[in-house]
FIBA-991473 format. One record per residue (C-alpha): residue in one letter; x, y, z. Coordinates in steps of 0.001 Angstrom, whole numbers. Layout:
<rs>
+------+---------+---------+---------+
! code !       u !       v !       w !
+------+---------+---------+---------+
!    a !       X !       Y !       Z !
...
+------+---------+---------+---------+
</rs>
This chain:
<rs>
+------+---------+---------+---------+
! code !       u !       v !       w !
+------+---------+---------+---------+
!    x !    5056 !   36096 !   -8309 !
!    x !    2649 !   38763 !   -7084 !
!    x !    1380 !   36563 !   -4234 !
!    x !    4917 !   35608 !   -3232 !
!    x !    5884 !   39278 !   -2973 !
!    x !    2755 !   39996 !    -919 !
!    x !    3617 !   37117 !    1461 !
!    x !    7165 !   38441 !    1768 !
!    x !    5976 !   41971 !    2560 !
!    x !    3408 !   40790 !    5137 !
!    x !    5996 !   38551 !    6861 !
!    x !    8504 !   41388 !    7062 !
!    x !    5901 !   43833 !    8368 !
!    x !    4186 !   41520 !   10870 !
!    x !    7129 !   39509 !   12213 !
!    x !   10175 !   41562 !   11292 !
!    x !   11446 !   38574 !    9324 !
!    x !   13075 !   38990 !    5957 !
!    x !   12785 !   35951 !    3705 !
!    x !   15657 !   35581 !    1204 !
!    x !   14624 !   35962 !   -2425 !
!    x !   15478 !   32302 !   -3186 !
!    x !   14024 !   31036 !     131 !
!    x !   15787 !   29116 !    2889 !
!    x !   17831 !   25949 !    2425 !
!    x !   16678 !   22948 !    4439 !
!    x !   19693 !   20895 !    5507 !
!    x !   17959 !   18306 !    7690 !
!    x !   14395 !   17045 !    7521 !
!    x !   12895 !   14466 !    9861 !
!    x !    9639 !   12823 !    8808 !
!    x !    7546 !    9984 !   10198 !
!    x !    4837 !    7650 !    9003 !
!    x !    1391 !    7968 !   10536 !
!    x !   -1915 !    6311 !    9706 !
!    x !   -5320 !    5550 !   11179 !
!    x !   -6191 !    2229 !    9584 !
!    x !   -9769 !    1383 !   10431 !
!    x !  -10467 !   -2254 !    9578 !
!    x !  -14144 !   -3359 !    9575 !
!    x !  -15342 !   -1772 !   12865 !
!    x !  -13168 !    1269 !   13589 !
!    x !  -13350 !     972 !   17379 !
!    x !  -12632 !   -2749 !   17584 !
!    x !   -9242 !   -3193 !   15899 !
!    x !   -5967 !   -4564 !   17202 !
!    x !   -2512 !   -3334 !   16197 !
!    x !     871 !   -4952 !   16437 !
!    x !    4449 !   -4654 !   15173 !
!    x !    7188 !   -7038 !   14175 !
!    x !   10360 !   -5088 !   14953 !
!    x !   12934 !   -7426 !   13335 !
!    x !   11083 !   -7179 !   10017 !
!    x !   10034 !   -3486 !   10448 !
!    x !    6381 !   -4426 !    9902 !
!    x !    3216 !   -2986 !   11365 !
!    x !    -271 !   -4456 !   11147 !
!    x !   -3863 !   -3704 !   12071 !
!    x !   -6543 !   -6378 !   12124 !
!    x !  -10244 !   -6808 !   12897 !
!    x !  -10946 !   -8146 !   16377 !
!    x !  -13014 !  -11104 !   15230 !
!    x !  -12152 !  -11834 !   11574 !
!    x !  -15798 !  -12795 !   11132 !
!    x !  -16186 !  -10796 !    7946 !
!    x !  -18493 !   -8123 !    9389 !
!    x !  -17992 !   -5354 !    6869 !
!    x !  -20355 !   -2395 !    7160 !
!    x !  -18452 !    -114 !    4796 !
!    x !  -20578 !    -645 !    1704 !
!    x !  -17953 !   -2714 !    -106 !
!    x !  -19084 !   -4595 !   -3213 !
!    x !  -19452 !   -8295 !   -2441 !
!    x !  -17970 !   -9171 !   -5853 !
!    x !  -14451 !   -8333 !   -4611 !
!    x !  -14631 !  -11139 !   -2024 !
!    x !  -13883 !  -14322 !   -3921 !
!    x !  -11355 !  -17137 !   -3705 !
!    x !   -8700 !  -17099 !   -2330 !
!    x !   -9955 !  -14238 !     -98 !
!    x !  -12628 !  -14574 !    2576 !
!    x !  -15838 !  -12503 !    2510 !
!    x !  -14942 !   -9622 !    4790 !
!    x !  -12442 !   -7034 !    5872 !
!    x !   -9727 !   -8036 !    8205 !
!    x !   -6065 !   -7109 !    7851 !
!    x !   -3845 !   -4159 !    6858 !
!    x !     -58 !   -4184 !    6885 !
!    x !    2710 !   -1591 !    6550 !
!    x !    6378 !   -2186 !    5718 !
!    x !    8946 !     473 !    6580 !
!    x !   11517 !     320 !    3768 !
!    x !   14400 !    2677 !    4539 !
!    x !   15664 !    5830 !    6141 !
!    x !   18053 !    8348 !    4648 !
!    x !   21641 !    7973 !    5817 !
+------+---------+---------+---------+
</rs>
């Protein structure tokens, strides 16, 4: 509570803004998804979208399994191939 009061006092002094004791109510909030999905070699990836299905994907340019990220080889076993290669994102819903 002490820090909150200090923040309130500094804001009022510096900006001439008085913050209500219970804070401000947020009526609308707009948020977006963002990611930097590096697959295998970070500078050699391709990205694509499938708009009807609201899907996004990032994949390695060669799918040759060149993985220089220090990943344990024991995770690459059937039915998966020995390498990095594909990441997908599904956008589920938006608020009404």
